[in-house]
C-alpha positions in Angstrom: 67.0 -23.5 164.7 66.9 -24.6 161.1 64.5 -22.8 158.8 63.2 -23.9 155.4 61.8 -21.6 152.8 59.6 -23.3 150.1 59.0 -20.7 147.5 59.9 -18.7 144.4 63.3 -17.8 142.9 63.2 -15.0 140.4 65.3 -12.5 138.6 64.0 -9.0 139.0 64.0 -6.7 136.0 63.8 -3.3 137.8 63.4 0.0 136.1 63.6 3.4 137.9 61.2 6.2 137.0 60.1 9.5 138.6 56.7 7.9 139.4 54.6 4.9 138.5 53.0 5.5 135.1 49.2 5.7 134.7 47.3 3.3 132.5 48.3 3.8 128.9 51.0 6.3 129.8 54.7 6.2 128.7 57.4 7.6 131.0 61.2 7.8 130.6 63.1 5.4 132.9 66.4 6.4 134.6 67.9 3.0 135.0 67.4 -0.7 134.3 68.9 -3.4 136.4 68.6 -7.2 136.7 68.8 -8.2 140.3 68.0 -11.4 142.3 64.5 -11.7 143.6 61.5 -13.9 144.2 59.5 -13.7 147.5 60.8 -17.0 148.6 64.5 -16.3 147.8 64.1 -12.8 149.2 62.9 -14.1 152.6 65.6 -16.7 152.7 68.3 -14.1 152.1 66.8 -11.8 154.7 67.0 -14.6 157.3 70.5 -15.6 156.3 71.8 -12.1 156.5 70.5 -11.8 160.0 72.3 -15.0 161.0 69.7 -17.7 160.5 70.5 -21.2 159.3 68.2 -21.4 156.3 67.7 -23.7 153.3 65.9 -22.9 150.1 63.4 -25.3 148.5 62.4 -24.3 144.9 63.1 -24.6 141.2 65.0 -22.6 138.6 65.4 -23.0 134.9 68.4 -24.6 133.2 69.6 -21.2 132.1 72.0 -18.4 133.0 69.5 -16.7 135.2 68.9 -19.8 137.2 72.6 -20.4 137.7 73.1 -16.7 138.7 70.2 -16.9 141.2 71.5 -20.1 142.9 75.0 -18.7 143.1 73.5 -15.5 144.7 71.7 -17.5 147.3 74.9 -19.4 148.2 76.8 -16.1 148.4 74.3 -14.8 150.9 74.6 -17.9 153.1 71.5 -19.8 152.0 71.8 -23.5 151.6 70.8 -24.4 148.0 71.2 -28.2 148.2 67.5 -28.7 147.5 67.0 -26.2 144.7 66.1 -28.2 141.6 67.1 -27.2 138.0 64.4 -28.0 135.5 64.7 -28.2 131.7 62.5 -26.5 129.2 61.2 -23.8 131.5 62.9 -20.4 132.1 63.7 -19.1 135.5 61.0 -17.0 137.0 61.1 -13.2 136.3 59.5 -10.2 138.0 59.1 -6.9 136.1 59.3 -4.1 138.6 58.8 -0.3 138.2 60.1 1.8 141.0 59.0 5.5 141.4 58.0 8.1 143.9 58.8 5.8 146.9 56.6 3.0 145.6 56.6 0.1 143.1 54.5 -2.1 140.8 55.4 -5.7 140.1 54.3 -8.2 137.5 55.6 -11.8 138.0 56.0 -14.5 135.3 56.2 -17.8 137.3 58.5 -19.8 134.9 60.2 -22.6 136.8 58.4 -21.7 140.0 55.4 -23.6 138.6 57.5 -26.8 138.9 57.4 -26.5 142.7 54.6 -29.0 142.7 53.5 -31.9 144.8 55.9 -34.3 143.1 58.8 -32.0 143.9 57.6 -31.8 147.5 57.3 -35.6 147.7 60.9 -35.9 146.4 62.1 -33.6 149.2 59.6 -34.6 151.9 61.9 -36.5 154.2 64.5 -33.7 154.2 61.9 -30.9 154.5 60.4 -32.4 157.6 63.7 -32.2 159.5 63.4 -28.4 159.8 62.2 -26.5 162.8 60.1 -24.0 160.8 58.8 -23.8 157.2 58.1 -20.5 155.5 55.8 -20.2 152.5 54.4 -17.6 150.0 52.0 -17.5 147.1 54.5 -17.4 144.2 54.4 -21.1 143.8 51.3 -23.2 143.0 48.7 -22.7 145.7 48.0 -26.5 145.7 51.7 -26.9 146.8 51.3 -24.3 149.5 48.3 -26.0 151.0 50.0 -29.4 150.6 53.1 -28.2 152.6 50.9 -26.7 155.3 49.1 -30.0 155.7 52.5 -31.9 155.9 53.8 -29.4 158.5 50.7 -29.6 160.6 50.7 -33.4 160.5 54.3 -33.4 161.8 53.8 -30.5 164.3 56.2 -28.2 162.4 55.5 -24.4 162.8 54.6 -22.9 159.4 54.5 -19.2 158.4 52.4 -18.3 155.4 53.0 -14.9 153.7 49.9 -14.9 151.3 51.4 -12.7 148.6 50.2 -12.3 146.0 46.7 -12.5 147.6 44.6 -15.6 146.8 41.8 -17.4 148.5 42.9 -19.6 151.4 40.6 -22.4 152.7 39.6 -22.1 156.3 41.3 -25.4 157.2 44.6 -24.1 155.8 44.4 -20.9 157.9 43.7 -23.1 160.9 46.8 -25.2 160.3 49.2 -22.3 159.8 51.0 -21.0 162.9 51.3 -17.4 161.6 49.8 -15.8 158.5 51.3 -12.4 157.4 49.3 -10.5 154.8 49.4 -6.8 154.1 46.2 -4.7 154.4 45.2 -5.3 150.8 45.8 -9.0 151.0 44.0 -9.3 154.3 40.9 -7.6 152.8 40.9 -10.0 149.7 41.5 -13.1 151.9 39.2 -12.3 154.9 36.7 -9.9 153.4 35.8 -6.4 154.5 32.9 -7.0 156.8 35.1 -6.7 159.9 37.3 -3.9 161.1 41.0 -4.6 161.2 40.9 -4.9 165.0 38.0 -7.3 164.8 39.9 -9.4 162.3 43.0 -9.5 164.4 41.1 -10.5 167.5 39.6 -13.4 165.6 43.1 -14.8 165.1 45.2 -13.7 168.1 49.0 -14.3 167.7 48.3 -16.0 164.3 47.4 -13.1 162.0 50.0 -10.4 161.5 49.0 -7.5 159.2 51.7 -5.4 157.7 50.6 -1.8 157.0 53.4 -0.1 155.1 54.1 3.3 156.5 51.7 2.6 159.5 53.8 -0.3 160.7 52.5 -3.7 161.6 49.7 -5.0 163.8 48.6 -8.2 165.6 46.4 -9.2 168.5 47.9 -10.7 171.6 46.5 -13.7 173.4 45.4 -11.3 176.2 43.1 -9.5 173.8 45.3 -6.4 173.4 45.9 -5.1 169.9 49.6 -4.5 169.3 50.6 -1.8 166.9 54.3 -1.5 166.1 55.0 1.8 164.4 57.3 2.0 161.4 60.9 3.3 161.9 61.5 6.5 159.9 63.6 5.9 156.9 65.2 7.8 154.0 63.5 5.7 151.3 65.3 4.7 148.2 63.5 1.6 147.1 60.6 -0.3 148.8 61.1 -3.5 146.8 61.7 -6.4 149.2 60.7 -4.5 152.4 57.8 -6.8 153.1 60.0 -9.8 152.4 62.6 -8.4 154.8 60.0 -8.0 157.5 58.7 -11.5 157.0 62.2 -13.1 157.0 63.2 -11.1 160.1 60.0 -12.0 161.9 60.4 -15.7 161.1 64.0 -15.7 162.3 63.3 -14.0 165.6 60.1 -15.8 166.4 61.9 -19.1 165.7 64.7 -18.0 168.0 62.3 -17.6 170.9 61.4 -13.9 170.9 58.0 -12.8 172.1 55.8 -11.7 169.2 56.2 -8.1 170.3 60.0 -8.2 170.2 60.0 -10.2 167.0 57.8 -7.6 165.2 59.8 -4.7 166.5 63.0 -6.3 165.2 61.3 -7.1 161.9 59.9 -3.7 161.4 63.3 -2.1 162.0 64.9 -4.5 159.5 62.3 -3.7 156.9 62.8 0.0 157.3 66.5 -0.3 156.9 66.0 -2.3 153.7 64.2 0.6 152.0 67.3 2.8 152.3 69.2 0.9 149.6 68.4 -0.2 146.1 67.2 -3.7 145.3 65.0 -6.3 147.0 67.9 -8.3 148.4 70.7 -5.7 148.0 69.1 -3.5 150.7 68.5 -6.3 153.3 70.4 -5.5 156.5 72.7 -7.6 158.7 72.1 -8.4 162.3 74.7 -5.8 163.3 72.9 -3.1 161.3 69.5 -3.9 162.9 71.1 -4.1 166.4 72.6 -0.6 166.0 69.3 0.8 164.7 67.4 -0.6 167.6 69.9 0.8 170.1 69.6 4.2 168.5 65.8 4.0 168.8 66.1 3.3 172.5 68.3 6.4 173.1 66.5 9.3 174.8 
């Protein structure tokens, strides 16, 4: 199975602190690092580390950061043939504060804004050769909806991780194969007039809601609500955990797993990712996930 990620490529400026500062507050930081990131790139790396054949579609600036991010993707086994370098716009950057087992993130789009319809049109014939397409919300929403339409028209499964949260037209939701918000994003997208269970039952085996320390939930075609609990972890950094879960889920569901098996695998991969520093640096290999799953099964 060949997977394509159409999304963001950033460099993450990550500062460590004892906790997240309050509004107007200044706190001392312990460390400052510049590490590869971007939800699109993160999910591509997560898939590649687990053994997937994955290509990245996106844009970087004609700068040192862009060259570093492309080289990092290649080093992690991601095909970068279709990554475009654009002049006059810097590579995207995310400013991340990590503290007390949590984080805050501010993203400056930069070259990610150049992932527009004209870019997709220039890559269309190549993109439509893939078995699954994965999207997020760190590129223009118009592009996201355009790619969903293309995939639907050509019967290509598409996974949409709607982060950061933004309104999604009903027809786009209908055309996606899976949509994977967290609880906060689900509330902003679908409203709060239904319970989580009611919302899941309205989109069986389409809507997957990630719930942080409470695991991940979906509704099966049978009408049963499936809750997959989180694997306990010695948390170092939660950055990239959601991207690891999404990447692992896409890889396993594309490989033919049931949704229950795919989510269990993805939840374990995400938990493992929190035990190391950095969004991509903590992403596990297939062997690491296999060993963790085997350990969970032991009496």
